[in-house]
C-alpha positions in Angstrom: 0.0 0.0 0.0 2.8 2.4 0.9 4.7 1.7 -2.3 1.6 2.3 -4.4 1.0 5.6 -2.7 4.6 6.6 -3.5 4.2 5.6 -7.2 1.0 7.6 -7.3 2.6 10.7 -5.8 5.6 10.4 -8.2 3.2 10.1 -11.2 1.3 13.1 -10.1 4.5 15.2 -9.7 5.7 14.2 -13.2 2.3 15.0 -14.8 2.4 18.5 -13.3 5.8 19.3 -14.7 5.9 21.9 -17.4 7.8 21.2 -20.6 11.0 23.3 -20.8 11.5 25.7 -23.7 14.7 26.7 -25.3 16.6 29.5 -23.7 16.7 32.8 -25.6 19.8 34.9 -26.3 19.0 37.0 -23.2 19.2 34.1 -20.8 21.4 34.6 -17.7 23.0 32.4 -15.1 22.7 34.2 -11.8 24.6 33.5 -8.7 23.1 34.6 -5.4 24.1 34.6 -1.8 21.6 35.4 1.0 19.1 36.6 -1.6 21.5 39.1 -3.2 22.9 38.7 -6.7 26.7 38.1 -6.5 27.3 37.7 -10.3 25.2 37.3 -13.4 26.6 35.7 -16.6 24.7 36.0 -19.9 24.4 32.8 -21.9 26.1 34.6 -24.9 29.2 35.3 -22.8 29.3 31.7 -21.4 29.0 30.3 -25.0 32.0 32.4 -26.1 34.1 31.1 -23.2 32.8 27.5 -23.4 31.7 26.2 -26.8 28.3 24.5 -26.5 28.1 20.7 -27.2 25.3 18.3 -27.9 25.1 15.7 -25.2 23.2 12.5 -25.7 22.3 9.5 -23.6 19.7 6.9 -23.0 16.8 8.0 -20.7 15.7 4.9 -18.8 12.4 6.5 -17.7 11.2 7.4 -21.2 13.1 4.4 -22.7 14.6 6.3 -25.6 17.7 8.3 -26.4 17.7 12.0 -25.4 19.8 14.9 -26.6 20.4 18.4 -25.3 22.8 21.3 -25.6 25.2 21.8 -22.8 28.2 23.9 -21.7 30.4 21.1 -20.4 
């Protein structure tokens, strides 16, 4: 009974997730400490310093290969 409840809660959580959308050119990675912004790096600046790569792997939950862009 307890396991079935856990599976039900996990399924409900997954069903409520929103699908992510691609980041725009104005996307920013923000570092904060105690609620204050310490530093913000625009995606365009990060991509100049670290070339983006396509990363792929098998997703065991969806049972199919997945690909995404990353700054390794």
